[in-house]
LUMDOKE-124644 format. One record per residue (C-alpha): residue number from 1; residue in one letter; y, z, x. Coordinates in steps of 0.02 Angstrom, whole numbers. Layout:
<recs>
<NUM, 'a', <Y, Z, X>>;
...
</recs>
This chain:
<recs>
<1, 'x', <90, -1919, 16>>;
<2, 'x', <-35, -1831, -97>>;
<3, 'x', <0, -1646, -126>>;
<4, 'x', <-173, -1601, -66>>;
<5, 'x', <-132, -1681, 102>>;
<6, 'x', <20, -1572, 128>>;
<7, 'x', <10, -1407, 217>>;
<8, 'x', <37, -1259, 102>>;
<9, 'x', <197, -1212, 192>>;
<10, 'x', <266, -1389, 169>>;
<11, 'x', <226, -1380, -14>>;
<12, 'x', <303, -1206, -37>>;
<13, 'x', <459, -1263, 54>>;
<14, 'x', <488, -1418, -52>>;
<15, 'x', <409, -1390, -222>>;
<16, 'x', <502, -1335, -378>>;
<17, 'x', <367, -1201, -387>>;
<18, 'x', <425, -1125, -222>>;
<19, 'x', <406, -941, -188>>;
<20, 'x', <578, -888, -246>>;
<21, 'x', <534, -907, -430>>;
<22, 'x', <366, -828, -397>>;
<23, 'x', <452, -672, -327>>;
<24, 'x', <314, -638, -201>>;
<25, 'x', <401, -699, -45>>;
<26, 'x', <391, -533, 47>>;
<27, 'x', <203, -530, 29>>;
<28, 'x', <187, -706, 98>>;
<29, 'x', <314, -687, 237>>;
<30, 'x', <229, -533, 304>>;
<31, 'x', <58, -616, 298>>;
<32, 'x', <1, -469, 191>>;
<33, 'x', <-159, -523, 103>>;
<34, 'x', <-218, -366, 17>>;
<35, 'x', <-308, -444, -129>>;
<36, 'x', <-447, -372, -234>>;
<37, 'x', <-604, -350, -132>>;
<38, 'x', <-777, -334, -207>>;
<39, 'x', <-860, -165, -181>>;
<40, 'x', <-991, -170, -43>>;
<41, 'x', <-1153, -73, -28>>;
<42, 'x', <-1139, 69, 101>>;
<43, 'x', <-1266, 90, 240>>;
<44, 'x', <-1322, 258, 173>>;
<45, 'x', <-1281, 377, 32>>;
<46, 'x', <-1097, 423, 52>>;
<47, 'x', <-1019, 595, 41>>;
<48, 'x', <-848, 522, -2>>;
<49, 'x', <-782, 370, -94>>;
<50, 'x', <-605, 378, -28>>;
<51, 'x', <-500, 448, 115>>;
<52, 'x', <-328, 528, 118>>;
<53, 'x', <-268, 545, 298>>;
<54, 'x', <-114, 656, 314>>;
<55, 'x', <-60, 597, 485>>;
<56, 'x', <65, 714, 570>>;
<57, 'x', <161, 609, 695>>;
<58, 'x', <204, 690, 861>>;
<59, 'x', <70, 821, 883>>;
<60, 'x', <77, 988, 788>>;
<61, 'x', <59, 1141, 898>>;
<62, 'x', <-115, 1207, 867>>;
<63, 'x', <-72, 1363, 968>>;
<64, 'x', <61, 1411, 841>>;
<65, 'x', <-33, 1359, 685>>;
<66, 'x', <-223, 1377, 699>>;
<67, 'x', <-277, 1435, 872>>;
<68, 'x', <-200, 1606, 915>>;
<69, 'x', <-216, 1667, 1093>>;
<70, 'x', <-173, 1852, 1121>>;
<71, 'x', <-198, 1825, 1307>>;
<72, 'x', <-50, 1705, 1308>>;
<73, 'x', <63, 1841, 1239>>;
<74, 'x', <1, 1968, 1366>>;
<75, 'x', <25, 1848, 1511>>;
<76, 'x', <184, 1763, 1450>>;
<77, 'x', <294, 1706, 1593>>;
<78, 'x', <152, 1699, 1719>>;
<79, 'x', <111, 1533, 1804>>;
<80, 'x', <-31, 1433, 1730>>;
<81, 'x', <-181, 1465, 1845>>;
<82, 'x', <-206, 1331, 1976>>;
<83, 'x', <-387, 1305, 1922>>;
<84, 'x', <-330, 1255, 1747>>;
<85, 'x', <-179, 1158, 1807>>;
<86, 'x', <-295, 1032, 1889>>;
<87, 'x', <-387, 1003, 1724>>;
<88, 'x', <-237, 973, 1612>>;
<89, 'x', <-144, 810, 1587>>;
<90, 'x', <42, 837, 1559>>;
<91, 'x', <156, 705, 1485>>;
<92, 'x', <328, 767, 1540>>;
<93, 'x', <317, 934, 1629>>;
<94, 'x', <369, 915, 1810>>;
<95, 'x', <356, 1096, 1868>>;
<96, 'x', <224, 1131, 1996>>;
<97, 'x', <179, 1295, 1910>>;
<98, 'x', <234, 1294, 1728>>;
<99, 'x', <244, 1465, 1644>>;
<100, 'x', <131, 1524, 1504>>;
<101, 'x', <210, 1543, 1332>>;
<102, 'x', <129, 1635, 1187>>;
<103, 'x', <161, 1606, 1004>>;
<104, 'x', <302, 1708, 927>>;
<105, 'x', <223, 1694, 754>>;
<106, 'x', <97, 1812, 676>>;
<107, 'x', <-80, 1762, 631>>;
<108, 'x', <-197, 1837, 501>>;
<109, 'x', <-370, 1806, 432>>;
<110, 'x', <-381, 1723, 263>>;
<111, 'x', <-511, 1690, 130>>;
<112, 'x', <-691, 1743, 126>>;
<113, 'x', <-721, 1636, 280>>;
<114, 'x', <-594, 1738, 381>>;
<115, 'x', <-508, 1587, 458>>;
<116, 'x', <-361, 1636, 567>>;
<117, 'x', <-202, 1548, 514>>;
<118, 'x', <-18, 1565, 562>>;
<119, 'x', <116, 1638, 450>>;
<120, 'x', <203, 1468, 465>>;
<121, 'x', <75, 1388, 347>>;
<122, 'x', <42, 1515, 207>>;
<123, 'x', <-7, 1380, 82>>;
<124, 'x', <-136, 1308, 201>>;
<125, 'x', <-198, 1487, 225>>;
<126, 'x', <-225, 1496, 37>>;
<127, 'x', <-353, 1354, 47>>;
<128, 'x', <-445, 1425, 198>>;
<129, 'x', <-607, 1430, 99>>;
<130, 'x', <-589, 1246, 51>>;
<131, 'x', <-558, 1171, 223>>;
<132, 'x', <-645, 1160, 390>>;
<133, 'x', <-542, 1185, 547>>;
<134, 'x', <-597, 1087, 702>>;
<135, 'x', <-520, 1157, 861>>;
<136, 'x', <-583, 1045, 1001>>;
<137, 'x', <-522, 870, 959>>;
<138, 'x', <-499, 770, 1119>>;
<139, 'x', <-407, 608, 1155>>;
<140, 'x', <-374, 502, 1309>>;
<141, 'x', <-187, 471, 1325>>;
<142, 'x', <-37, 587, 1335>>;
<143, 'x', <81, 449, 1278>>;
<144, 'x', <121, 456, 1091>>;
<145, 'x', <112, 270, 1063>>;
<146, 'x', <-58, 250, 1142>>;
<147, 'x', <-127, 412, 1071>>;
<148, 'x', <-77, 352, 897>>;
<149, 'x', <-168, 189, 928>>;
<150, 'x', <-319, 283, 993>>;
<151, 'x', <-329, 394, 839>>;
<152, 'x', <-298, 254, 714>>;
<153, 'x', <-381, 102, 796>>;
<154, 'x', <-500, 171, 927>>;
<155, 'x', <-411, 80, 1067>>;
<156, 'x', <-259, 120, 1174>>;
<157, 'x', <-190, -55, 1164>>;
<158, 'x', <-122, -159, 1022>>;
<159, 'x', <-230, -283, 929>>;
<160, 'x', <-376, -184, 858>>;
<161, 'x', <-411, -154, 673>>;
<162, 'x', <-360, 15, 605>>;
<163, 'x', <-477, 147, 534>>;
<164, 'x', <-422, 106, 357>>;
<165, 'x', <-452, -78, 385>>;
<166, 'x', <-628, -45, 448>>;
<167, 'x', <-664, 64, 297>>;
<168, 'x', <-606, -71, 175>>;
<169, 'x', <-699, -206, 274>>;
<170, 'x', <-858, -104, 256>>;
<171, 'x', <-841, -48, 75>>;
<172, 'x', <-714, -155, -18>>;
<173, 'x', <-622, -70, -160>>;
<174, 'x', <-644, -3, -335>>;
<175, 'x', <-466, -49, -384>>;
<176, 'x', <-423, -225, -439>>;
<177, 'x', <-240, -185, -469>>;
<178, 'x', <-189, -101, -307>>;
<179, 'x', <-216, -133, -121>>;
<180, 'x', <-375, -54, -55>>;
<181, 'x', <-282, 22, 94>>;
<182, 'x', <-112, 95, 54>>;
<183, 'x', <16, 174, 171>>;
<184, 'x', <150, 303, 128>>;
<185, 'x', <282, 359, 253>>;
<186, 'x', <408, 501, 268>>;
<187, 'x', <515, 560, 411>>;
<188, 'x', <500, 457, 570>>;
<189, 'x', <391, 303, 586>>;
<190, 'x', <242, 297, 706>>;
<191, 'x', <293, 242, 880>>;
<192, 'x', <160, 107, 877>>;
<193, 'x', <223, 56, 704>>;
<194, 'x', <118, -57, 594>>;
<195, 'x', <-23, -69, 720>>;
<196, 'x', <-82, 100, 653>>;
<197, 'x', <-127, 20, 488>>;
<198, 'x', <-146, -162, 540>>;
<199, 'x', <-299, -272, 522>>;
<200, 'x', <-305, -327, 705>>;
<201, 'x', <-432, -467, 717>>;
<202, 'x', <-507, -432, 546>>;
<203, 'x', <-451, -549, 406>>;
<204, 'x', <-277, -502, 346>>;
<205, 'x', <-338, -448, 175>>;
<206, 'x', <-397, -287, 257>>;
<207, 'x', <-230, -226, 325>>;
<208, 'x', <-137, -77, 253>>;
<209, 'x', <1, -104, 126>>;
<210, 'x', <154, 8, 145>>;
<211, 'x', <232, 64, -18>>;
<212, 'x', <419, 94, -14>>;
<213, 'x', <474, 268, -68>>;
<214, 'x', <615, 207, -179>>;
<215, 'x', <664, 48, -268>>;
<216, 'x', <534, -88, -281>>;
<217, 'x', <370, -26, -204>>;
<218, 'x', <359, -194, -116>>;
<219, 'x', <514, -300, -93>>;
<220, 'x', <531, -450, -210>>;
<221, 'x', <382, -395, -314>>;
<222, 'x', <482, -392, -476>>;
<223, 'x', <517, -553, -570>>;
<224, 'x', <691, -629, -550>>;
<225, 'x', <803, -638, -703>>;
<226, 'x', <746, -773, -822>>;
<227, 'x', <565, -777, -762>>;
<228, 'x', <444, -716, -895>>;
<229, 'x', <270, -648, -867>>;
<230, 'x', <197, -810, -939>>;
<231, 'x', <302, -916, -821>>;
<232, 'x', <249, -807, -675>>;
<233, 'x', <66, -825, -723>>;
<234, 'x', <82, -1015, -735>>;
<235, 'x', <169, -1024, -566>>;
<236, 'x', <34, -921, -480>>;
<237, 'x', <-102, -1024, -563>>;
<238, 'x', <-22, -1184, -497>>;
<239, 'x', <-3, -1115, -321>>;
<240, 'x', <-180, -1049, -316>>;
<241, 'x', <-249, -1213, -380>>;
<242, 'x', <-170, -1295, -228>>;
<243, 'x', <-234, -1156, -117>>;
<244, 'x', <-410, -1184, -182>>;
<245, 'x', <-400, -1370, -143>>;
<246, 'x', <-349, -1327, 34>>;
<247, 'x', <-486, -1196, 45>>;
<248, 'x', <-615, -1327, -2>>;
<249, 'x', <-549, -1438, 137>>;
<250, 'x', <-542, -1308, 275>>;
<251, 'x', <-652, -1161, 228>>;
<252, 'x', <-517, -1049, 301>>;
<253, 'x', <-546, -867, 250>>;
<254, 'x', <-359, -833, 264>>;
<255, 'x', <-328, -953, 120>>;
<256, 'x', <-455, -860, 15>>;
<257, 'x', <-365, -699, 59>>;
<258, 'x', <-200, -778, 9>>;
<259, 'x', <-269, -825, -162>>;
<260, 'x', <-326, -646, -188>>;
<261, 'x', <-158, -578, -132>>;
<262, 'x', <-66, -676, -266>>;
<263, 'x', <-182, -609, -398>>;
<264, 'x', <-169, -427, -347>>;
<265, 'x', <20, -445, -324>>;
<266, 'x', <36, -511, -501>>;
<267, 'x', <-55, -359, -569>>;
<268, 'x', <43, -242, -456>>;
<269, 'x', <203, -298, -540>>;
<270, 'x', <157, -190, -688>>;
<271, 'x', <48, -59, -603>>;
<272, 'x', <150, -12, -449>>;
<273, 'x', <310, 44, -537>>;
<274, 'x', <208, 157, -651>>;
<275, 'x', <114, 226, -502>>;
<276, 'x', <274, 286, -419>>;
<277, 'x', <352, 351, -579>>;
<278, 'x', <310, 537, -587>>;
<279, 'x', <386, 576, -757>>;
<280, 'x', <213, 593, -833>>;
<281, 'x', <166, 730, -710>>;
<282, 'x', <188, 906, -779>>;
<283, 'x', <329, 1018, -717>>;
<284, 'x', <195, 1135, -651>>;
<285, 'x', <114, 997, -548>>;
<286, 'x', <281, 949, -472>>;
<287, 'x', <317, 1132, -433>>;
<288, 'x', <145, 1153, -354>>;
<289, 'x', <183, 1012, -232>>;
<290, 'x', <359, 1077, -201>>;
<291, 'x', <443, 925, -278>>;
<292, 'x', <618, 967, -340>>;
<293, 'x', <674, 789, -371>>;
<294, 'x', <532, 669, -419>>;
<295, 'x', <637, 518, -369>>;
<296, 'x', <682, 583, -196>>;
<297, 'x', <571, 521, -53>>;
<298, 'x', <474, 659, 35>>;
<299, 'x', <307, 704, 108>>;
<300, 'x', <274, 809, -47>>;
<301, 'x', <303, 659, -159>>;
<302, 'x', <188, 553, -51>>;
<303, 'x', <49, 683, -64>>;
<304, 'x', <58, 675, -253>>;
<305, 'x', <61, 485, -250>>;
<306, 'x', <-92, 490, -136>>;
<307, 'x', <-185, 585, -271>>;
<308, 'x', <-129, 457, -401>>;
<309, 'x', <-190, 316, -288>>;
<310, 'x', <-366, 384, -265>>;
<311, 'x', <-373, 417, -452>>;
<312, 'x', <-348, 229, -473>>;
<313, 'x', <-488, 182, -354>>;
<314, 'x', <-391, 152, -192>>;
<315, 'x', <-511, 170, -46>>;
<316, 'x', <-399, 229, 96>>;
<317, 'x', <-228, 313, 86>>;
<318, 'x', <-133, 359, 244>>;
<319, 'x', <22, 469, 234>>;
<320, 'x', <123, 464, 396>>;
<321, 'x', <248, 604, 425>>;
<322, 'x', <348, 663, 574>>;
<323, 'x', <421, 726, 685>>;
<324, 'x', <310, 860, 764>>;
<325, 'x', <357, 815, 943>>;
<326, 'x', <433, 981, 997>>;
<327, 'x', <464, 965, 1183>>;
<328, 'x', <618, 1071, 1152>>;
<329, 'x', <674, 1186, 1013>>;
<330, 'x', <501, 1225, 949>>;
<331, 'x', <560, 1393, 880>>;
<332, 'x', <666, 1303, 751>>;
<333, 'x', <583, 1132, 740>>;
<334, 'x', <406, 1189, 703>>;
<335, 'x', <452, 1299, 554>>;
<336, 'x', <556, 1155, 483>>;
<337, 'x', <408, 1036, 484>>;
<338, 'x', <292, 1168, 414>>;
<339, 'x', <413, 1198, 271>>;
<340, 'x', <408, 1012, 230>>;
<341, 'x', <220, 989, 240>>;
<342, 'x', <125, 1152, 213>>;
<343, 'x', <144, 1170, 25>>;
<344, 'x', <109, 988, -22>>;
<345, 'x', <-41, 975, 94>>;
<346, 'x', <-122, 1127, 14>>;
<347, 'x', <-69, 1072, -160>>;
<348, 'x', <-155, 905, -135>>;
<349, 'x', <-321, 990, -96>>;
<350, 'x', <-304, 1107, -245>>;
<351, 'x', <-252, 966, -361>>;
<352, 'x', <-396, 855, -309>>;
<353, 'x', <-516, 1000, -335>>;
<354, 'x', <-445, 1041, -506>>;
<355, 'x', <-465, 861, -563>>;
<356, 'x', <-642, 843, -496>>;
<357, 'x', <-588, 721, -361>>;
<358, 'x', <-610, 826, -204>>;
<359, 'x', <-798, 805, -195>>;
<360, 'x', <-773, 616, -178>>;
<361, 'x', <-614, 619, -73>>;
<362, 'x', <-607, 666, 111>>;
<363, 'x', <-438, 739, 160>>;
<364, 'x', <-393, 741, 345>>;
<365, 'x', <-242, 831, 419>>;
<366, 'x', <-184, 814, 600>>;
<367, 'x', <-89, 714, 729>>;
<368, 'x', <-125, 608, 881>>;
<369, 'x', <-126, 756, 1004>>;
<370, 'x', <-83, 941, 1021>>;
<371, 'x', <33, 1052, 1125>>;
<372, 'x', <14, 1148, 1288>>;
<373, 'x', <7, 1338, 1314>>;
<374, 'x', <154, 1330, 1436>>;
<375, 'x', <340, 1322, 1407>>;
<376, 'x', <427, 1157, 1434>>;
<377, 'x', <604, 1179, 1495>>;
<378, 'x', <739, 1049, 1471>>;
<379, 'x', <842, 978, 1613>>;
<380, 'x', <995, 1005, 1504>>;
<381, 'x', <1079, 1176, 1495>>;
<382, 'x', <1065, 1287, 1342>>;
<383, 'x', <920, 1189, 1265>>;
<384, 'x', <780, 1295, 1192>>;
<385, 'x', <605, 1276, 1263>>;
<386, 'x', <463, 1182, 1182>>;
<387, 'x', <285, 1130, 1222>>;
<388, 'x', <221, 973, 1308>>;
<389, 'x', <76, 865, 1250>>;
<390, 'x', <-104, 925, 1259>>;
<391, 'x', <-252, 807, 1243>>;
<392, 'x', <-399, 911, 1304>>;
<393, 'x', <-417, 1015, 1145>>;
<394, 'x', <-313, 1014, 986>>;
<395, 'x', <-341, 1056, 803>>;
<396, 'x', <-365, 958, 643>>;
<397, 'x', <-428, 1012, 473>>;
<398, 'x', <-533, 922, 344>>;
<399, 'x', <-576, 955, 162>>;
<400, 'x', <-681, 879, 24>>;
<401, 'x', <-790, 725, 40>>;
<402, 'x', <-949, 821, 79>>;
<403, 'x', <-869, 936, 208>>;
<404, 'x', <-945, 1110, 211>>;
<405, 'x', <-792, 1218, 174>>;
<406, 'x', <-738, 1378, 259>>;
<407, 'x', <-796, 1331, 434>>;
<408, 'x', <-706, 1347, 598>>;
<409, 'x', <-789, 1229, 721>>;
<410, 'x', <-761, 1238, 908>>;
<411, 'x', <-666, 1357, 1020>>;
<412, 'x', <-547, 1352, 1168>>;
<413, 'x', <-523, 1465, 1318>>;
<414, 'x', <-413, 1620, 1320>>;
<415, 'x', <-260, 1515, 1359>>;
<416, 'x', <-298, 1381, 1231>>;
<417, 'x', <-293, 1235, 1351>>;
<418, 'x', <-477, 1188, 1374>>;
<419, 'x', <-628, 1185, 1259>>;
<420, 'x', <-764, 1316, 1278>>;
<421, 'x', <-879, 1228, 1155>>;
<422, 'x', <-925, 1048, 1121>>;
<423, 'x', <-776, 930, 1113>>;
<424, 'x', <-748, 810, 972>>;
<425, 'x', <-681, 652, 1049>>;
<426, 'x', <-575, 541, 936>>;
<427, 'x', <-723, 421, 933>>;
<428, 'x', <-832, 561, 864>>;
<429, 'x', <-704, 597, 729>>;
<430, 'x', <-697, 414, 681>>;
<431, 'x', <-886, 400, 677>>;
<432, 'x', <-894, 555, 566>>;
<433, 'x', <-761, 489, 446>>;
<434, 'x', <-856, 325, 426>>;
<435, 'x', <-1018, 423, 403>>;
<436, 'x', <-938, 518, 258>>;
<437, 'x', <-902, 350, 176>>;
<438, 'x', <-1083, 297, 196>>;
<439, 'x', <-1049, 184, 345>>;
<440, 'x', <-1145, 185, 510>>;
<441, 'x', <-1014, 162, 646>>;
<442, 'x', <-1140, 72, 756>>;
<443, 'x', <-1183, -54, 619>>;
<444, 'x', <-1006, -84, 556>>;
<445, 'x', <-963, -230, 671>>;
<446, 'x', <-861, -389, 669>>;
<447, 'x', <-891, -537, 782>>;
<448, 'x', <-735, -591, 875>>;
<449, 'x', <-714, -695, 1033>>;
<450, 'x', <-901, -705, 1059>>;
<451, 'x', <-952, -524, 1039>>;
<452, 'x', <-974, -390, 907>>;
<453, 'x', <-833, -263, 899>>;
<454, 'x', <-834, -95, 812>>;
<455, 'x', <-707, 44, 784>>;
<456, 'x', <-791, 164, 905>>;
<457, 'x', <-823, 32, 1040>>;
<458, 'x', <-979, 93, 1132>>;
<459, 'x', <-946, 277, 1096>>;
<460, 'x', <-949, 400, 954>>;
<461, 'x', <-1066, 533, 885>>;
<462, 'x', <-1071, 590, 704>>;
<463, 'x', <-1032, 776, 699>>;
<464, 'x', <-1154, 827, 564>>;
<465, 'x', <-1108, 1012, 572>>;
<466, 'x', <-951, 964, 476>>;
<467, 'x', <-1060, 934, 324>>;
<468, 'x', <-1163, 1092, 342>>;
</recs>
């Protein structure tokens, strides 16, 4: 049988040039085809060239961080009014009349803009004049898994392309040595796992590539003992010659993506280890991010790597960190998460600004939902109270990428549970992020199963006040 008549998998399973010597088996096995993508022309002049999304898994409590409510303190212990109870969607609270709970932490105004920020996030307070705080983000599902999917894919079910995948599909990449969409993780993993950075029905070359925090950035990326760079190059050339023959026969875009993945993986063998090696960063930079041990995985380390990625032309970087899901023990759990994330988040914004990268990089901070203004009590004895999920109005902040800094957009009622100004639905946020990249969310479509799909489905409005 002629080699060109074999399937590629048959060939890889039987040939002396199988994937073991090539040392790229993990890329192939995971169907991860993040090859170099040509840069595409945007729909309009962009405000940003790249995105860093600091995704806080579990739902940070906006009422304890960015949206102080003195009325909650004055009325603490009173039942939530019946009129509001009917308008709020709880996830776990079973009480017929849950009790109001104010924030035990102090708030103060910061910067020339006078943004009100909690004492729990003093470093974020120090960049108040560089960020915009949006207080009325709204989503559709109180379940973490589906709210994650909603925020990251625009759909509450599995199978849709992620925000990062849409961005790369629309714009390509400026980096030929690294994946266009890169994922960094610390703490817990998202409940909906890889779907948050998956390609869905888009070609697999658009999916996010997770980088491991320690060891090889991608498993099996390094050459095995005895395999030189020249031998590696010859092996990949041989494999891709066969792939090109098959591509000519079938016209399958996935084969083209596979060819590109081998090429970018070959270059990553030298680039990726250097990317994750922080020894060339100054001691002051490490201290600014709060990194004590450059080799130890952490959210702080991921924030610094995110800056290094956008420096190298990566289009979309998503840093997942958790857990902010404080149904119980919020008095201890919330400060712990703030201690892990506050300093590096602010340091990232300052570092990007200092290096002239903030103007072209949109930084987004927030989770899939917020927390309620009432106390959630545990069924177990001696367990400290927390807050349940809130989806009607929660807070995120944005910086750089054309954002007009120093704004606070939106407001909530005296108890912090309902918006008193225009809501920003998740679809609006997604449309606005794409707009910053120069993409029209209504024009960025992909035909699948007989119709044109888009990230925002049939919804979404660009919130132009974000850009002043």
